[in-house]
C-alpha positions in Angstrom: 102.7 73.8 74.1 99.4 74.4 74.1 97.4 76.6 76.6 98.0 75.1 79.8 96.2 74.4 83.1 98.5 74.9 86.4 98.4 71.6 88.4 98.9 72.1 91.6 101.6 69.2 92.6 102.1 68.6 96.4 103.4 66.0 98.7 102.4 64.8 102.9 105.8 63.9 103.0 107.2 67.3 102.6 106.5 71.0 101.8 107.4 72.9 98.2 110.9 74.4 98.7 111.4 72.1 102.1 114.0 69.3 102.3 113.1 65.8 100.9 112.7 62.9 103.9 115.6 60.8 104.0 113.1 57.4 103.1 112.8 58.8 100.0 116.7 58.7 99.5 119.4 56.6 98.4 120.1 57.1 102.0 116.8 55.5 103.3 114.4 53.1 101.6 114.7 55.0 98.4 111.0 54.7 97.6 108.6 57.2 96.0 107.1 59.9 98.1 103.1 60.2 97.8 102.0 62.7 94.9 98.8 64.6 95.2 98.1 66.6 91.7 95.2 69.0 91.7 93.4 70.9 89.3 93.7 68.1 86.7 92.0 69.1 83.4 88.8 67.4 82.7 90.2 66.2 79.1 93.3 65.0 80.7 94.1 61.1 79.0 97.2 60.7 81.0 100.1 61.5 83.2 103.6 62.0 82.8 105.9 62.4 86.0 109.7 63.4 85.8 111.9 63.7 88.7 115.2 65.4 88.1 117.9 66.9 89.9 119.7 70.4 88.1 122.3 70.3 90.3 123.8 67.2 89.6 127.9 67.3 88.8 127.5 67.0 84.8 123.8 68.4 84.1 120.4 67.6 84.6 119.8 63.9 85.9 116.9 62.0 85.5 115.6 59.7 88.8 112.1 58.8 87.6 110.1 58.8 84.4 106.9 57.9 84.0 104.4 58.2 81.2 100.5 57.1 80.0 99.7 57.3 83.7 96.3 57.5 84.4 95.3 60.8 85.2 94.7 60.0 89.0 95.0 63.1 91.7 97.0 61.0 93.6 100.3 58.6 93.6 100.9 56.4 96.5 104.0 56.2 98.5 105.8 53.1 97.2 104.0 52.6 94.3 103.4 52.4 90.9 101.5 54.8 89.4 100.6 52.9 86.3 101.9 53.4 82.8 105.6 52.9 81.5 108.3 53.7 83.7 110.9 55.0 81.5 114.9 54.3 82.2 116.5 56.9 84.5 120.1 58.2 84.1 121.2 55.5 86.7 120.1 52.8 83.8 117.3 51.4 85.6 113.2 51.4 84.9 112.0 52.7 88.2 112.2 55.5 91.3 116.2 56.3 92.5 115.6 58.9 95.0 117.7 61.9 95.7 122.0 61.3 96.2 123.8 63.9 95.9 127.8 64.0 96.5 128.4 64.1 100.0 128.2 67.5 101.7 126.2 69.5 98.8 122.3 70.0 98.9 120.7 69.5 95.5 117.3 70.4 94.3 114.8 67.8 92.9 111.9 69.0 90.8 108.6 66.8 90.9 107.2 67.6 87.3 103.9 66.6 86.4 102.5 66.8 83.0 99.1 65.9 82.0 98.3 65.4 78.8 95.6 64.7 76.1 96.0 61.5 75.0 99.2 58.9 75.7 102.6 59.1 74.0 102.8 55.6 73.6 107.2 54.8 73.9 108.3 52.0 75.2 110.3 51.6 78.2 113.5 52.0 76.3 113.0 55.6 75.2 114.7 58.5 75.8 113.8 61.7 77.9 114.3 63.7 74.9 111.8 61.6 72.9 109.5 62.1 75.3 109.5 65.7 75.9 108.9 66.0 72.1 105.7 64.5 72.4 104.7 66.3 75.9 105.8 69.4 74.1 102.6 68.4 71.3 100.2 66.9 73.8 100.8 69.0 77.6 97.5 70.4 78.5 98.4 70.8 82.2 101.7 71.5 84.3 102.7 71.8 87.5 105.7 71.1 89.9 107.1 70.5 93.6 110.5 70.9 94.4 112.4 69.5 97.4 115.8 69.4 98.3 118.0 66.7 100.0 121.4 67.1 101.9 123.5 63.7 103.0 124.1 63.6 106.6 
């Protein structure tokens, strides 16, 4: 990865290292939370957004993958940020919120990469294929981590 700028990723819905509100989970409306992306490099041509749960029973579980999104400083709640929405580990091309097994608190990382070009992958591409291109093209990176526990 080239030298990268640190992006400031935040949300009006929850603080870093704090609980994610129920409405953004499978127990609620299952909609994406609003995200704010600060310190975007001027030469950013696209964004990649990946939401994943590293605490899932069978290893890291991907909840949302978006690439070739316009480099905009905000993503609104319950929105499509543009670009291509890839297949998550639920087998769907959309956002699916936190949904850990009952009684377990999991961490959810909202990872944002600023790229110097688009990746031009189709919506059936794998996370592994996407990350090869992200490693080549990333000029900025930041993340927001929230927790969720059912109940």
